[in-house]
N, C-alpha and C positions, 0 to 999 in steps of 0.2 A: 778366707777359707775356700778351698777348691769345691766347685759345684759337683754334686753327685747326680747321676742319672739312672733311671730305671733301665735295667738290662733284662734280657730273656731269662737269665739265671734267677732273677727275683721271682719269676713265676714257675720255676721248676720244682719247687717243693723241698729244696735242700737248705743249706746253711743261709744263703742270701735271702730266701723267702722268710725264714725264721727271724733273721735280723730285721727285715722290713716290718714284720708283724710286731716285734718287740719294740723297735725304735720309733715307729710311727703310729701304728694302730693301737697297740696296747697302751702306749704312752698317753694317748688321748682318750681312749674309750674305757679304761679300767674301771670296773665297778664290781660289786659282789657276785653278779651273775655272769660277768664276762668270762668266756671260756676259750681255752686253746684246744679243747677236745673237739670231737666231731659234731657235737650238738650241745646247745645250752639246755640245762635242766631247770625248769621254771615251775613256780607255784601258781596255778591258775586261781582266779578269784571265784567266789561262790556263784556268781551269775553267768550270764551269757557273755561271749567274747565276740569282738569284731576282728576280722583278719583281712589284710590287704597287701598288695605288692605293686610296685611301680618301678619303671626304668627311667633313667635320666640321661639324656644326650643333649647338650646345649653348646652352641658355638657362638661366641667365645665362652670358655669354661668359667671365666671370671668377668664380672660386669659390675657397673655401679649399683651398689646395694646388696651385693652378694656374690656367691660363686656356686658351682655345681654341688659342692658339699652341703652348704646351707640349703640349697634347693631340694636336695634329696631327702633331708630330714623334714623340711617343711611340707613337702608334697605328701609324704606318707602319714605324718602326724595329722595333717589337715583332712586327709581322706578318712581316717579313723574318727576324728572329731565330728565330721559331718554326720556320722551315724549316731552321735551321742555317746561315743566311747572314749573313755579316758585312756590316752596312749600309755602303754606300760613298757613294751619291749620292741626293739628293732633288730633286724639283722641287715647286713649290707655286703654286697658283692661288688668288687671293683674289677674292671677290665681296663688295664693301663697300657698305653702305647710305649713300646721300646723307645728310650731316649727322653721320656718325660722327666723333668727335673724333680729330684726328691724334695727340694725346698718348696716347690709348688704343691706337691702331694701333702706336705706338712701344713700348708695354708688350708687346703681342703679339709684335712682331718681336724684341724683346729676349729674351723667353722662348724663342722659337724658336732664336735664336742660342745661348743658354746650353745648351739641351737638346741641340741638334745637336752642340755641342762635347763635351758629356759622353758622347754616344753614339759619337763619332768618325766622324760622317757629315757630308758637305758638301752644302749647298744650292747647286745649280748653275744653275737656271733657274726661271722662273716667269711668271706672268701676273696682271694686275690688271684687274678690271672694276668699275664703279660702277653700282649699281642705284638707281632712284628710291626715295623714301621709302615705306616700307611694303611694298616688293617683296621684301625679305629682312629677317631679324631681326639687325640690326647687322652681322654679318660671317659669311661662310661660307668655309671653307678646304678645298681639295682637295690632297692630297699624293701624289706618286708616288715610289716608291723602287726602287733597284737594289742588290742585295747579292751578294756572292760566296759560293757554297756552300763550306763547309769540306769537305775531302777525307774521304770515307768516312762522312759523316753523311747519313742518309736518314730524315727524320721525315715522318709522314703520318697523317692521320685514319683511314686504312684499316689501320694497322699495329698496333693494340692486340691483344695476345694473352692468352688465358687464363693466369692466374698472374701477370700484370703487377701491380705496385703502382701505385696512383693517388696522386699527390702534388699538393698545392697549395703555392705558394711563399710564402703569407702569409695574413693574415686577409682574409676575403671580404666583399664588399658595400659597401665604404666609398665608392667613387666614386658609385654610385647613391644612397646615403644622403645624401652631401654635396650633390648636385645637387637632390635633393628638398627638403632643408632650405634651400638657397640661394634657392629660389623662394618661400619663406615663405608657402606656401599653407595650412599646417596650424597655424601658431602654435606650433610646437615649437622650443624652444631647446636645442641640444646642440652641443658642440664636436666636430665631426667634420670631418676634412680628407680630401681625395681621396688615393688611393694612386697617382695618376698618376706614372709613372716610365718612363724608357727602360731596357730590360731586356737589351740585347745582352750586356753584360759578365756579367750573371747567367747567361744561356744559355751563354756561352763557358766559364765556370767549371764549369757542370754537365757540359758535353760533355767537358771534360778528365777528369772523374771517370768518366763513363760515355758514351763515344761511341756506344754502341748503344741510346740512348734511342729508344723507338718513336714517341711522340707528344709534341709540345709545342704547346699551344694557349693563346692569351691569352683570358681570360674577360671579354670586353668587354660589349656591349649586354645579352645575356641572362644574364650571370653564369655561375658555375660549373655550375649545374644544366643550363643549356642546352648547355654544352660537353659535359657527360657524356652527354646524350642524343644529341648529334651524333656523338660518337665511338662510342657503342654501336651506332648505326645504320650508320655508315660501315664499321665493322670487323665487324659481325655478331656482337657479343658481348654478354654481360650484365655489369653493373657493380653491385657492392655497396659502399656507403659506410657509415661509422659516423658518425652524427650528432654524437656527442660529440667526435669527433676533428677536426671541421671548425672551424678557428680563426675566431672572430667577435669583434670588439672589443665591449666591454661597452656603449659608447654606441650602437653600431649595433644590438646586441641590444635595447636599450631602445626605440629609435625603431621598430624592426620590430615589437616587441611591442605598442606603442601603436596601430600602423596595420595590424596583421595581415599584414605582409609577410614573405616568406621570404628571408633573407639570401642563400641559394644562387642566387636569381634576380635579385639586384641587381648592377648593372654593376660591374666592376673595370676599372681602367686601368693597373694595375701588378702584376698577379697572373697566374701561369701555372698551367695544369693539365698535369701531366706523367705519362705512362705509361711505366714503365721496368721492366726485369726485376727481379723481387722481390729477387734477391741483391745488386743494386746500390742498392736504395732507401735503406737506412740511410746509406750513404756519400754519396749525393746530398743527402739532408736535412742531414747534418752539414756539408757544404760550404755549402749554401744558408744555413744559420744563421750563417755567418761573414760574409755579404755584406750590404750596407746595405739592400737592398730585399726581403730574404727571411728576416729573422731569426725569423719565426714559421712557417717552413715545416713541413709535417706530412704524414705518410702518412695518408690519409683513407679508403682502401678498396682494393679489388682487382678484377681482371677475372675474370669467370667465363665458362664456355662458353655458359651460358643463364641466364635467359631472354634470347634474342638481341634486341637493340634496346631493352632495358628497364634501368631503374636502380632498384635496391632499396636501401632505407635501414634500417639497424638503429637503433632509437630508444634513448633514454636508459634505458628500462626493459627493453631487450633484445628487444623485439618487432620484427618485420620488416614493413615496409610499402613499397608502391611510391611512389617519389618522383613526385609529379604531373608529367606532361609539361608543357613550357612552353606557355603559352597564346598566343593571337594578338596580344595587346597586353600588353607587359610594362611594369610601373610601377617608378619613374617613367620616362616616355619621354624619352630623353636626346638623340635626334637625329632 
């Protein structure tokens, strides 16, 4: 069958636009709230809602373990989940480069459909624009999400307390390492797949064990190290981590060793950093290890009253050193 490509006419609002919506987006996103009108009409829950938006630009758009479509759903679902909010509705806006294959757009829409179904969220509205060749890199996606806050759950970057345990929900740095290798700029061959995953059900299970969790944050662009510094600054506390306790896959360690990169500063797209009362930490980790996206969860450190805003790392030989603060340009740049 002859390959079809996105043309400027697909973004002009006429017949071709309607065909694209019907044949690709509506075909994958249809649900009772999905609309072709100017806005979706939704029924809010009785409590508070969480609301977030995020843009996704990744090169290459497809990588081992996922593609930009899966990433766009996971990113917004996970942002809602970190606030203790059950994801309910998403909208998505596409900016597509002229000449992009329609079959590839189908792959992206299919990944979004599958990931949204897994997370239990509905895509209810969207928008499509087509840019001229060279104006965008294949495809950009922006997703906006609404979630319902669970009763009694209050998580915030300002809520870390001295004595809290610091938990990561799995091995770190895999997404950033995957994107770096997928660009084939260094000639390194290693089988590394992205950790990209929707984490609402992971968060839901954690909150059943410990509804008083203080902080949940997904370690995306700047990785776990950046999250630790963000929380230390927002909460006005110190953080001490044990380098040996941080789970890192052996293939990621190997790539980082060759390139002089720190896995703590490589992006994750399926890992959470959790600050919880010390007495609940063991039970949280035990529950996480029973779940599909957190089998290597670990306690990696603790919160201290000082040095406020700083992160100290205990090395393999028992020495303590300051974890270098995140720089202005994190590698690899993923968006």
